[in-house]
PyMOL Python script that loads the backbone (N, CA, C, O; Angstrom):
from pymol import cmd

cmd.read_pdbstr("""\
ATOM      1  N   MET A   1      85.340  96.275-100.442  1.00  0.00           N
ATOM      2  CA  MET A   1      85.507  96.899-101.636  1.00  0.00           C
ATOM      3  C   MET A   1      84.298  98.545-101.494  1.00  0.00           C
ATOM      4  O   MET A   1      84.527  99.719-101.204  1.00  0.00           O
ATOM      5  N   TRP A   2      83.061  97.791-101.870  1.00  0.00           N
ATOM      6  CA  TRP A   2      82.157  98.604-101.784  1.00  0.00           C
ATOM      7  C   TRP A   2      82.462  99.696-100.370  1.00  0.00           C
ATOM      8  O   TRP A   2      82.830 100.870-100.416  1.00  0.00           O
ATOM      9  N   LEU A   3      82.201  98.948 -99.291  1.00  0.00           N
ATOM     10  CA  LEU A   3      82.368 100.064 -98.101  1.00  0.00           C
ATOM     11  C   LEU A   3      83.289 100.606 -98.115  1.00  0.00           C
ATOM     12  O   LEU A   3      83.223 101.787 -97.777  1.00  0.00           O
ATOM     13  N   VAL A   4      84.810  99.964 -98.563  1.00  0.00           N
ATOM     14  CA  VAL A   4      85.829 101.596 -98.457  1.00  0.00           C
ATOM     15  C   VAL A   4      85.580 102.568 -99.667  1.00  0.00           C
ATOM     16  O   VAL A   4      86.169 103.636 -99.837  1.00  0.00           O
ATOM     17  N   ILE A   5      84.861 102.168-100.272  1.00  0.00           N
ATOM     18  CA  ILE A   5      84.551 103.569-101.500  1.00  0.00           C
ATOM     19  C   ILE A   5      83.663 104.619-100.768  1.00  0.00           C
ATOM     20  O   ILE A   5      83.840 105.835-100.681  1.00  0.00           O
ATOM     21  N   SER A   6      82.231 103.508-100.047  1.00  0.00           N
ATOM     22  CA  SER A   6      81.220 104.610 -99.299  1.00  0.00           C
ATOM     23  C   SER A   6      81.873 104.944 -98.211  1.00  0.00           C
ATOM     24  O   SER A   6      81.153 105.564 -97.429  1.00  0.00           O
ATOM     25  N   ALA A   7      83.131 104.754 -97.784  1.00  0.00           N
ATOM     26  CA  ALA A   7      83.548 105.355 -96.128  1.00  0.00           C
ATOM     27  C   ALA A   7      84.604 106.692 -96.858  1.00  0.00           C
ATOM     28  O   ALA A   7      84.876 107.748 -96.287  1.00  0.00           O
ATOM     29  N   TYR A   8      85.042 106.294 -98.171  1.00  0.00           N
ATOM     30  CA  TYR A   8      86.250 107.548 -98.533  1.00  0.00           C
ATOM     31  C   TYR A   8      84.675 108.268 -99.149  1.00  0.00           C
ATOM     32  O   TYR A   8      84.732 109.454 -98.826  1.00  0.00           O
ATOM     33  N   VAL A   9      83.912 108.117 -99.570  1.00  0.00           N
ATOM     34  CA  VAL A   9      82.789 109.309-100.209  1.00  0.00           C
ATOM     35  C   VAL A   9      82.479 109.929 -99.122  1.00  0.00           C
ATOM     36  O   VAL A   9      82.275 111.142 -99.169  1.00  0.00           O
ATOM     37  N   ASP A  10      82.367 109.124 -97.749  1.00  0.00           N
ATOM     38  CA  ASP A  10      81.596 109.873 -96.677  1.00  0.00           C
ATOM     39  C   ASP A  10      82.618 110.886 -95.942  1.00  0.00           C
ATOM     40  O   ASP A  10      82.361 111.955 -95.390  1.00  0.00           O
ATOM     41  N   ALA A  11      83.718 110.297 -96.085  1.00  0.00           N
ATOM     42  CA  ALA A  11      84.651 111.209 -95.297  1.00  0.00           C
ATOM     43  C   ALA A  11      85.248 112.250 -96.139  1.00  0.00           C
ATOM     44  O   ALA A  11      86.044 113.016 -95.596  1.00  0.00           O
ATOM     45  N   LYS A  12      84.866 112.454 -97.936  1.00  0.00           N
ATOM     46  CA  LYS A  12      84.800 113.721 -98.392  1.00  0.00           C
ATOM     47  C   LYS A  12      83.826 114.839 -98.091  1.00  0.00           C
ATOM     48  O   LYS A  12      84.114 116.000 -97.799  1.00  0.00           O
ATOM     49  N   THR A  13      82.371 114.182 -98.236  1.00  0.00           N
ATOM     50  CA  THR A  13      81.359 115.140 -97.930  1.00  0.00           C
ATOM     51  C   THR A  13      81.532 115.890 -96.618  1.00  0.00           C
ATOM     52  O   THR A  13      81.394 117.112 -96.574  1.00  0.00           O
ATOM     53  N   ILE A  14      81.796 115.253 -95.688  1.00  0.00           N
ATOM     54  CA  ILE A  14      82.139 116.141 -94.440  1.00  0.00           C
ATOM     55  C   ILE A  14      83.334 116.793 -94.421  1.00  0.00           C
ATOM     56  O   ILE A  14      83.392 117.530 -93.436  1.00  0.00           O
ATOM     57  N   ARG A  15      84.269 116.827 -95.067  1.00  0.00           N
ATOM     58  CA  ARG A  15      85.437 117.990 -95.461  1.00  0.00           C
ATOM     59  C   ARG A  15      84.673 118.299 -96.067  1.00  0.00           C
ATOM     60  O   ARG A  15      84.373 119.224 -95.312  1.00  0.00           O
ATOM     61  N   LEU A  16      83.884 118.406 -96.953  1.00  0.00           N
ATOM     62  CA  LEU A  16      83.510 119.399 -98.362  1.00  0.00           C
ATOM     63  C   LEU A  16      82.255 120.091 -97.140  1.00  0.00           C
ATOM     64  O   LEU A  16      82.303 121.199 -96.605  1.00  0.00           O
ATOM     65  N   ALA A  17      81.671 119.498 -97.041  1.00  0.00           N
ATOM     66  CA  ALA A  17      80.851 120.784 -95.888  1.00  0.00           C
ATOM     67  C   ALA A  17      80.420 121.921 -94.898  1.00  0.00           C
ATOM     68  O   ALA A  17      81.137 121.977 -93.899  1.00  0.00           O
ATOM     69  N   PRO A  18      79.673 122.597 -94.941  1.00  0.00           N
ATOM     70  CA  PRO A  18      79.837 123.950 -94.150  1.00  0.00           C
ATOM     71  C   PRO A  18      79.801 123.108 -92.539  1.00  0.00           C
ATOM     72  O   PRO A  18      79.199 122.068 -92.272  1.00  0.00           O
ATOM     73  N   VAL A  19      80.430 123.729 -91.871  1.00  0.00           N
ATOM     74  CA  VAL A  19      81.179 123.719 -90.364  1.00  0.00           C
ATOM     75  C   VAL A  19      79.831 123.179 -89.895  1.00  0.00           C
ATOM     76  O   VAL A  19      79.990 121.997 -89.588  1.00  0.00           O
ATOM     77  N   GLU A  20      78.384 123.625 -89.689  1.00  0.00           N
ATOM     78  CA  GLU A  20      77.077 123.490 -88.970  1.00  0.00           C
ATOM     79  C   GLU A  20      76.756 122.505 -89.795  1.00  0.00           C
ATOM     80  O   GLU A  20      76.192 121.666 -89.093  1.00  0.00           O
ATOM     81  N   LYS A  21      76.804 122.088 -91.036  1.00  0.00           N
ATOM     82  CA  LYS A  21      76.088 120.713 -91.651  1.00  0.00           C
ATOM     83  C   LYS A  21      77.183 119.497 -90.941  1.00  0.00           C
ATOM     84  O   LYS A  21      76.655 118.537 -90.378  1.00  0.00           O
ATOM     85  N   GLN A  22      79.038 119.609 -91.010  1.00  0.00           N
ATOM     86  CA  GLN A  22      79.541 118.809 -90.503  1.00  0.00           C
ATOM     87  C   GLN A  22      79.718 118.569 -89.085  1.00  0.00           C
ATOM     88  O   GLN A  22      80.816 118.097 -88.789  1.00  0.00           O
ATOM     89  N   GLN A  23      78.878 118.785 -88.104  1.00  0.00           N
ATOM     90  CA  GLN A  23      78.396 118.237 -86.999  1.00  0.00           C
ATOM     91  C   GLN A  23      77.423 117.371 -87.094  1.00  0.00           C
ATOM     92  O   GLN A  23      77.606 116.284 -86.547  1.00  0.00           O
ATOM     93  N   GLY A  24      75.942 117.650 -87.915  1.00  0.00           N
ATOM     94  CA  GLY A  24      74.969 116.619 -88.310  1.00  0.00           C
ATOM     95  C   GLY A  24      75.499 115.954 -89.487  1.00  0.00           C
ATOM     96  O   GLY A  24      74.794 116.267 -90.447  1.00  0.00           O
ATOM     97  N   ILE A  25      76.375 115.223 -89.802  1.00  0.00           N
ATOM     98  CA  ILE A  25      76.506 114.466 -90.373  1.00  0.00           C
ATOM     99  C   ILE A  25      77.438 113.578 -89.727  1.00  0.00           C
ATOM    100  O   ILE A  25      77.438 112.385 -90.031  1.00  0.00           O
ATOM    101  N   LYS A  26      78.467 114.177 -88.612  1.00  0.00           N
ATOM    102  CA  LYS A  26      78.478 113.434 -88.012  1.00  0.00           C
ATOM    103  C   LYS A  26      78.331 112.422 -86.600  1.00  0.00           C
ATOM    104  O   LYS A  26      78.922 111.516 -86.012  1.00  0.00           O
ATOM    105  N   ALA A  27      76.870 113.430 -86.503  1.00  0.00           N
ATOM    106  CA  ALA A  27      76.221 112.791 -85.640  1.00  0.00           C
ATOM    107  C   ALA A  27      75.348 111.373 -86.121  1.00  0.00           C
ATOM    108  O   ALA A  27      75.028 110.373 -85.477  1.00  0.00           O
ATOM    109  N   ILE A  28      75.132 111.743 -87.469  1.00  0.00           N
ATOM    110  CA  ILE A  28      74.380 110.633 -88.023  1.00  0.00           C
ATOM    111  C   ILE A  28      75.248 109.716 -87.790  1.00  0.00           C
ATOM    112  O   ILE A  28      74.922 108.826 -87.004  1.00  0.00           O
ATOM    113  N   LEU A  29      76.240 109.695 -88.249  1.00  0.00           N
ATOM    114  CA  LEU A  29      77.479 108.659 -88.676  1.00  0.00           C
ATOM    115  C   LEU A  29      77.857 107.807 -87.068  1.00  0.00           C
ATOM    116  O   LEU A  29      78.044 106.620 -86.798  1.00  0.00           O
ATOM    117  N   GLY A  30      77.854 108.905 -86.341  1.00  0.00           N
ATOM    118  CA  GLY A  30      78.263 108.442 -84.900  1.00  0.00           C
ATOM    119  C   GLY A  30      77.432 107.107 -84.512  1.00  0.00           C
ATOM    120  O   GLY A  30      76.700 106.594 -85.358  1.00  0.00           O
ATOM    121  N   HIS A  31      77.540 106.645 -83.424  1.00  0.00           N
ATOM    122  CA  HIS A  31      77.011 105.441 -82.728  1.00  0.00           C
ATOM    123  C   HIS A  31      75.753 106.204 -82.061  1.00  0.00           C
ATOM    124  O   HIS A  31      74.576 105.898 -82.247  1.00  0.00           O
ATOM    125  N   LYS A  32      76.176 107.141 -81.335  1.00  0.00           N
ATOM    126  CA  LYS A  32      75.178 107.895 -80.141  1.00  0.00           C
ATOM    127  C   LYS A  32      73.540 107.470 -81.187  1.00  0.00           C
ATOM    128  O   LYS A  32      73.046 106.357 -81.367  1.00  0.00           O
ATOM    129  N   TYR A  33      73.086 108.743 -81.667  1.00  0.00           N
ATOM    130  CA  TYR A  33      71.954 108.623 -82.788  1.00  0.00           C
ATOM    131  C   TYR A  33      71.590 107.009 -83.481  1.00  0.00           C
ATOM    132  O   TYR A  33      70.412 106.985 -83.839  1.00  0.00           O
ATOM    133  N   ILE A  34      72.238 105.826 -83.718  1.00  0.00           N
ATOM    134  CA  ILE A  34      71.991 104.832 -83.802  1.00  0.00           C
ATOM    135  C   ILE A  34      71.444 104.219 -82.339  1.00  0.00           C
ATOM    136  O   ILE A  34      70.393 103.584 -82.253  1.00  0.00           O
ATOM    137  N   LYS A  35      72.172 104.459 -81.397  1.00  0.00           N
ATOM    138  CA  LYS A  35      71.756 103.935 -80.141  1.00  0.00           C
ATOM    139  C   LYS A  35      70.349 104.661 -79.885  1.00  0.00           C
ATOM    140  O   LYS A  35      69.371 103.933 -79.712  1.00  0.00           O
ATOM    141  N   LYS A  36      70.261 105.416 -79.867  1.00  0.00           N
ATOM    142  CA  LYS A  36      68.965 106.458 -79.639  1.00  0.00           C
ATOM    143  C   LYS A  36      67.733 105.733 -80.429  1.00  0.00           C
ATOM    144  O   LYS A  36      66.610 105.392 -80.058  1.00  0.00           O
ATOM    145  N   ILE A  37      68.342 105.653 -81.537  1.00  0.00           N
ATOM    146  CA  ILE A  37      67.003 104.982 -82.550  1.00  0.00           C
ATOM    147  C   ILE A  37      66.530 103.715 -82.406  1.00  0.00           C
ATOM    148  O   ILE A  37      65.400 103.334 -82.712  1.00  0.00           O
ATOM    149  N   ASN A  38      67.389 103.080 -81.945  1.00  0.00           N
ATOM    150  CA  ASN A  38      67.338 101.453 -81.314  1.00  0.00           C
ATOM    151  C   ASN A  38      66.478 101.539 -80.264  1.00  0.00           C
ATOM    152  O   ASN A  38      65.518 100.789 -80.085  1.00  0.00           O
ATOM    153  N   THR A  39      66.946 102.819 -79.280  1.00  0.00           N
ATOM    154  CA  THR A  39      65.835 102.566 -78.233  1.00  0.00           C
ATOM    155  C   THR A  39      64.364 102.957 -78.351  1.00  0.00           C
ATOM    156  O   THR A  39      63.470 102.305 -77.812  1.00  0.00           O
ATOM    157  N   ILE A  40      64.195 103.855 -78.951  1.00  0.00           N
ATOM    158  CA  ILE A  40      62.896 104.752 -79.657  1.00  0.00           C
ATOM    159  C   ILE A  40      61.911 103.612 -79.898  1.00  0.00           C
ATOM    160  O   ILE A  40      60.984 103.141 -79.240  1.00  0.00           O
ATOM    161  N   PHE A  41      62.615 103.262 -81.432  1.00  0.00           N
ATOM    162  CA  PHE A  41      61.884 102.162 -82.282  1.00  0.00           C
ATOM    163  C   PHE A  41      62.376 100.742 -81.736  1.00  0.00           C
ATOM    164  O   PHE A  41      62.781 100.245 -82.786  1.00  0.00           O
ATOM    165  N   LYS A  42      62.568  99.887 -80.853  1.00  0.00           N
ATOM    166  CA  LYS A  42      62.561  98.528 -80.434  1.00  0.00           C
ATOM    167  C   LYS A  42      61.547  97.877 -80.752  1.00  0.00           C
ATOM    168  O   LYS A  42      61.766  96.722 -81.117  1.00  0.00           O
ATOM    169  N   PRO A  43      60.424  98.248 -80.740  1.00  0.00           N
ATOM    170  CA  PRO A  43      59.480  97.287 -81.010  1.00  0.00           C
ATOM    171  C   PRO A  43      59.492  96.987 -82.429  1.00  0.00           C
ATOM    172  O   PRO A  43      59.559  95.871 -82.943  1.00  0.00           O
ATOM    173  N   LEU A  44      59.399  98.402 -83.146  1.00  0.00           N
ATOM    174  CA  LEU A  44      59.454  98.395 -84.687  1.00  0.00           C
ATOM    175  C   LEU A  44      60.741  97.682 -85.134  1.00  0.00           C
ATOM    176  O   LEU A  44      60.792  96.859 -86.048  1.00  0.00           O
ATOM    177  N   LEU A  45      61.818  98.113 -84.349  1.00  0.00           N
ATOM    178  CA  LEU A  45      63.017  96.948 -85.131  1.00  0.00           C
ATOM    179  C   LEU A  45      63.159  95.505 -84.887  1.00  0.00           C
ATOM    180  O   LEU A  45      63.904  94.733 -85.491  1.00  0.00           O
ATOM    181  N   ASP A  46      62.265  95.213 -83.826  1.00  0.00           N
ATOM    182  CA  ASP A  46      62.511  93.620 -83.684  1.00  0.00           C
ATOM    183  C   ASP A  46      61.341  93.122 -85.096  1.00  0.00           C
ATOM    184  O   ASP A  46      61.400  91.972 -85.534  1.00  0.00           O
ATOM    185  N   PHE A  47      60.633  93.847 -85.506  1.00  0.00           N
ATOM    186  CA  PHE A  47      59.524  93.526 -86.603  1.00  0.00           C
ATOM    187  C   PHE A  47      60.386  93.302 -87.997  1.00  0.00           C
ATOM    188  O   PHE A  47      60.216  92.345 -88.753  1.00  0.00           O
ATOM    189  N   ASN A  48      61.206  94.215 -88.166  1.00  0.00           N
ATOM    190  CA  ASN A  48      61.694  94.489 -89.476  1.00  0.00           C
ATOM    191  C   ASN A  48      62.905  95.048 -89.133  1.00  0.00           C
ATOM    192  O   ASN A  48      62.957  96.149 -89.680  1.00  0.00           O
ATOM    193  N   SER A  49      63.977  94.817 -88.452  1.00  0.00           N
ATOM    194  CA  SER A  49      65.358  95.685 -88.046  1.00  0.00           C
ATOM    195  C   SER A  49      65.854  96.491 -89.900  1.00  0.00           C
ATOM    196  O   SER A  49      65.707  97.658 -90.266  1.00  0.00           O
ATOM    197  N   VAL A  50      66.183  95.814 -90.344  1.00  0.00           N
ATOM    198  CA  VAL A  50      67.350  96.148 -91.459  1.00  0.00           C
ATOM    199  C   VAL A  50      66.478  97.441 -92.407  1.00  0.00           C
ATOM    200  O   VAL A  50      66.788  98.618 -92.592  1.00  0.00           O
ATOM    201  N   SER A  51      65.272  96.627 -92.889  1.00  0.00           N
ATOM    202  CA  SER A  51      64.528  98.317 -93.407  1.00  0.00           C
ATOM    203  C   SER A  51      64.108  99.153 -92.742  1.00  0.00           C
ATOM    204  O   SER A  51      64.335 100.279 -93.183  1.00  0.00           O
ATOM    205  N   ILE A  52      63.607  99.110 -91.893  1.00  0.00           N
ATOM    206  CA  ILE A  52      63.558 100.462 -91.012  1.00  0.00           C
ATOM    207  C   ILE A  52      64.218 101.153 -90.708  1.00  0.00           C
ATOM    208  O   ILE A  52      63.900 102.305 -90.412  1.00  0.00           O
ATOM    209  N   VAL A  53      65.548 100.625 -90.667  1.00  0.00           N
ATOM    210  CA  VAL A  53      67.060 101.666 -90.067  1.00  0.00           C
ATOM    211  C   VAL A  53      67.307 102.156 -90.851  1.00  0.00           C
ATOM    212  O   VAL A  53      67.708 103.303 -90.653  1.00  0.00           O
ATOM    213  N   PHE A  54      67.228 101.489 -92.743  1.00  0.00           N
ATOM    214  CA  PHE A  54      67.961 101.608 -93.740  1.00  0.00           C
ATOM    215  C   PHE A  54      66.709 102.899 -94.047  1.00  0.00           C
ATOM    216  O   PHE A  54      67.261 103.966 -94.315  1.00  0.00           O
ATOM    217  N   ILE A  55      65.280 102.974 -94.054  1.00  0.00           N
ATOM    218  CA  ILE A  55      64.354 103.976 -94.388  1.00  0.00           C
ATOM    219  C   ILE A  55      65.041 105.418 -92.866  1.00  0.00           C
ATOM    220  O   ILE A  55      65.380 106.525 -93.283  1.00  0.00           O
ATOM    221  N   LEU A  56      65.101 105.212 -91.759  1.00  0.00           N
ATOM    222  CA  LEU A  56      65.595 106.365 -91.410  1.00  0.00           C
ATOM    223  C   LEU A  56      66.700 106.769 -91.652  1.00  0.00           C
ATOM    224  O   LEU A  56      66.591 107.984 -91.482  1.00  0.00           O
ATOM    225  N   ILE A  57      67.955 106.512 -92.012  1.00  0.00           N
ATOM    226  CA  ILE A  57      69.440 106.282 -92.138  1.00  0.00           C
ATOM    227  C   ILE A  57      68.999 107.698 -93.687  1.00  0.00           C
ATOM    228  O   ILE A  57      69.296 108.891 -93.764  1.00  0.00           O
ATOM    229  N   ILE A  58      68.172 106.732 -94.704  1.00  0.00           N
ATOM    230  CA  ILE A  58      67.808 107.604 -95.394  1.00  0.00           C
ATOM    231  C   ILE A  58      66.994 109.108 -95.416  1.00  0.00           C
ATOM    232  O   ILE A  58      67.013 109.975 -96.290  1.00  0.00           O
ATOM    233  N   ILE A  59      66.366 109.080 -94.278  1.00  0.00           N
ATOM    234  CA  ILE A  59      65.294 110.197 -93.667  1.00  0.00           C
ATOM    235  C   ILE A  59      66.429 111.053 -93.290  1.00  0.00           C
ATOM    236  O   ILE A  59      66.604 111.919 -94.148  1.00  0.00           O
ATOM    237  N   PHE A  60      67.312 111.125 -92.255  1.00  0.00           N
ATOM    238  CA  PHE A  60      68.523 111.709 -91.915  1.00  0.00           C
ATOM    239  C   PHE A  60      68.966 112.484 -92.966  1.00  0.00           C
ATOM    240  O   PHE A  60      68.715 113.674 -93.155  1.00  0.00           O
ATOM    241  N   PHE A  61      69.743 111.633 -93.741  1.00  0.00           N
ATOM    242  CA  PHE A  61      70.251 112.068 -95.208  1.00  0.00           C
ATOM    243  C   PHE A  61      69.745 113.387 -95.967  1.00  0.00           C
ATOM    244  O   PHE A  61      70.326 114.449 -96.196  1.00  0.00           O
ATOM    245  N   PHE A  62      68.349 112.901 -96.297  1.00  0.00           N
ATOM    246  CA  PHE A  62      67.632 113.827 -96.594  1.00  0.00           C
ATOM    247  C   PHE A  62      67.729 115.094 -95.804  1.00  0.00           C
ATOM    248  O   PHE A  62      68.198 115.995 -96.499  1.00  0.00           O
ATOM    249  N   LEU A  63      67.389 115.530 -94.358  1.00  0.00           N
ATOM    250  CA  LEU A  63      67.590 116.219 -93.544  1.00  0.00           C
ATOM    251  C   LEU A  63      68.501 116.949 -93.465  1.00  0.00           C
ATOM    252  O   LEU A  63      68.409 118.172 -93.367  1.00  0.00           O
ATOM    253  N   VAL A  64      69.555 116.283 -93.497  1.00  0.00           N
ATOM    254  CA  VAL A  64      71.116 116.677 -93.438  1.00  0.00           C
ATOM    255  C   VAL A  64      71.372 117.862 -94.660  1.00  0.00           C
ATOM    256  O   VAL A  64      71.403 119.093 -94.678  1.00  0.00           O
ATOM    257  N   PHE A  65      71.516 116.908 -95.535  1.00  0.00           N
ATOM    258  CA  PHE A  65      71.987 117.690 -97.110  1.00  0.00           C
ATOM    259  C   PHE A  65      71.091 118.050 -97.990  1.00  0.00           C
ATOM    260  O   PHE A  65      71.396 118.609 -99.044  1.00  0.00           O
ATOM    261  N   LYS A  66      69.719 117.722 -97.594  1.00  0.00           N
ATOM    262  CA  LYS A  66      68.747 118.728 -98.179  1.00  0.00           C
ATOM    263  C   LYS A  66      68.563 118.326 -99.649  1.00  0.00           C
ATOM    264  O   LYS A  66      68.112 119.134-100.460  1.00  0.00           O
ATOM    265  N   VAL A  67      68.865 117.244 -99.948  1.00  0.00           N
ATOM    266  CA  VAL A  67      68.730 116.668-101.330  1.00  0.00           C
ATOM    267  C   VAL A  67      70.412 116.750-102.215  1.00  0.00           C
ATOM    268  O   VAL A  67      71.176 115.834-102.520  1.00  0.00           O
ATOM    269  N   ARG A  68      70.513 118.106-102.404  1.00  0.00           N
ATOM    270  CA  ARG A  68      71.733 118.571-103.313  1.00  0.00           C
ATOM    271  C   ARG A  68      72.836 117.886-103.299  1.00  0.00           C
ATOM    272  O   ARG A  68      73.328 117.494-104.357  1.00  0.00           O
ATOM    273  N   PRO A  69      73.465 117.603-101.976  1.00  0.00           N
ATOM    274  CA  PRO A  69      74.808 116.713-101.995  1.00  0.00           C
ATOM    275  C   PRO A  69      74.602 115.378-102.364  1.00  0.00           C
ATOM    276  O   PRO A  69      75.432 114.687-102.955  1.00  0.00           O
ATOM    277  N   ILE A  70      73.085 114.898-101.882  1.00  0.00           N
ATOM    278  CA  ILE A  70      72.993 113.622-102.263  1.00  0.00           C
ATOM    279  C   ILE A  70      72.763 113.043-104.270  1.00  0.00           C
ATOM    280  O   ILE A  70      72.522 111.921-104.714  1.00  0.00           O
ATOM    281  N   ARG A  71      72.937 114.154-104.888  1.00  0.00           N
ATOM    282  CA  ARG A  71      73.053 114.099-106.267  1.00  0.00           C
ATOM    283  C   ARG A  71      74.648 114.520-106.236  1.00  0.00           C
ATOM    284  O   ARG A  71      75.401 113.711-106.779  1.00  0.00           O
ATOM    285  N   ILE A  72      75.027 115.268-105.869  1.00  0.00           N
ATOM    286  CA  ILE A  72      76.532 115.114-105.523  1.00  0.00           C
ATOM    287  C   ILE A  72      77.315 114.075-105.464  1.00  0.00           C
ATOM    288  O   ILE A  72      78.297 114.065-106.206  1.00  0.00           O
ATOM    289  N   ILE A  73      77.043 112.848-104.481  1.00  0.00           N
ATOM    290  CA  ILE A  73      77.544 111.534-103.923  1.00  0.00           C
ATOM    291  C   ILE A  73      76.891 110.917-104.874  1.00  0.00           C
ATOM    292  O   ILE A  73      77.664 109.961-104.939  1.00  0.00           O
ATOM    293  N   SER A  74      75.927 110.631-105.835  1.00  0.00           N
ATOM    294  CA  SER A  74      75.554 109.990-106.654  1.00  0.00           C
ATOM    295  C   SER A  74      76.269 109.985-108.085  1.00  0.00           C
ATOM    296  O   SER A  74      76.237 109.027-108.857  1.00  0.00           O
ATOM    297  N   ARG A  75      77.037 111.416-108.364  1.00  0.00           N
ATOM    298  CA  ARG A  75      77.854 111.515-109.637  1.00  0.00           C
ATOM    299  C   ARG A  75      79.348 111.275-109.370  1.00  0.00           C
ATOM    300  O   ARG A  75      80.206 111.002-110.209  1.00  0.00           O
ATOM    301  N   LYS A  76      79.518 111.450-107.847  1.00  0.00           N
ATOM    302  CA  LYS A  76      80.851 110.723-107.351  1.00  0.00           C
ATOM    303  C   LYS A  76      80.819 109.306-107.645  1.00  0.00           C
ATOM    304  O   LYS A  76      81.714 108.784-108.310  1.00  0.00           O
ATOM    305  N   PHE A  77      79.856 108.670-107.195  1.00  0.00           N
ATOM    306  CA  PHE A  77      79.996 106.870-107.292  1.00  0.00           C
ATOM    307  C   PHE A  77      79.772 106.674-108.926  1.00  0.00           C
ATOM    308  O   PHE A  77      80.196 105.633-109.429  1.00  0.00           O
ATOM    309  N   GLN A  78      79.198 107.530-109.652  1.00  0.00           N
ATOM    310  CA  GLN A  78      79.225 107.434-110.764  1.00  0.00           C
ATOM    311  C   GLN A  78      80.458 107.250-111.752  1.00  0.00           C
ATOM    312  O   GLN A  78      80.739 106.335-112.526  1.00  0.00           O
ATOM    313  N   ILE A  79      80.982 108.240-111.501  1.00  0.00           N
ATOM    314  CA  ILE A  79      82.770 108.606-112.050  1.00  0.00           C
ATOM    315  C   ILE A  79      83.422 107.446-111.297  1.00  0.00           C
ATOM    316  O   ILE A  79      83.574 106.593-112.171  1.00  0.00           O
ATOM    317  N   MET A  80      83.776 107.074-110.423  1.00  0.00           N
ATOM    318  CA  MET A  80      84.319 105.873-109.265  1.00  0.00           C
ATOM    319  C   MET A  80      84.018 104.279-110.042  1.00  0.00           C
ATOM    320  O   MET A  80      84.735 103.279-110.009  1.00  0.00           O
ATOM    321  N   ILE A  81      82.659 104.488-110.743  1.00  0.00           N
ATOM    322  CA  ILE A  81      82.070 103.111-111.050  1.00  0.00           C
ATOM    323  C   ILE A  81      82.689 103.134-112.267  1.00  0.00           C
ATOM    324  O   ILE A  81      83.339 102.176-112.687  1.00  0.00           O
ATOM    325  N   SER A  82      82.507 104.357-112.982  1.00  0.00           N
ATOM    326  CA  SER A  82      82.859 104.146-114.878  1.00  0.00           C
ATOM    327  C   SER A  82      84.780 104.411-114.844  1.00  0.00           C
ATOM    328  O   SER A  82      85.541 103.763-115.563  1.00  0.00           O
ATOM    329  N   THR A  83      85.043 105.025-114.277  1.00  0.00           N
ATOM    330  CA  THR A  83      86.906 104.766-113.740  1.00  0.00           C
ATOM    331  C   THR A  83      87.366 103.305-113.786  1.00  0.00           C
ATOM    332  O   THR A  83      88.312 102.961-114.495  1.00  0.00           O
ATOM    333  N   ALA A  84      86.503 102.240-112.824  1.00  0.00           N
ATOM    334  CA  ALA A  84      86.545 101.225-112.545  1.00  0.00           C
ATOM    335  C   ALA A  84      86.172 100.389-113.356  1.00  0.00           C
ATOM    336  O   ALA A  84      86.606  99.247-113.211  1.00  0.00           O
ATOM    337  N   TRP A  85      85.405 100.629-114.286  1.00  0.00           N
ATOM    338  CA  TRP A  85      85.200  99.406-115.268  1.00  0.00           C
ATOM    339  C   TRP A  85      86.512  99.956-115.999  1.00  0.00           C
ATOM    340  O   TRP A  85      87.316  99.035-115.855  1.00  0.00           O
ATOM    341  N   ILE A  86      87.099 100.907-116.659  1.00  0.00           N
ATOM    342  CA  ILE A  86      88.406 101.735-117.844  1.00  0.00           C
ATOM    343  C   ILE A  86      89.492 100.676-117.059  1.00  0.00           C
ATOM    344  O   ILE A  86      90.683 100.671-117.369  1.00  0.00           O
TER     345      ILE A  86
END
""", "prot")
cmd.dss("prot")
cmd.show_as("cartoon", "prot")
cmd.util.cbc("prot")
cmd.orient("prot")
């Protein structure tokens, strides 16, 4: 359920973002970047893979969105959660 909602929000942000940022978002969501991260940080990933990958994804989102759209996404989530509770 939550995966579907997050995928929907990601799709919305890609459509709403400017053309230059769209390419960056698509690259981050794509598997090519994940494979590159895996090859570069292979020894680190073996140590504690889930947390390191999660931190890297957050850093990439901060770089691409420059913090502002993250607030917009959180607002969308708050609206979705509030409507779901009602």
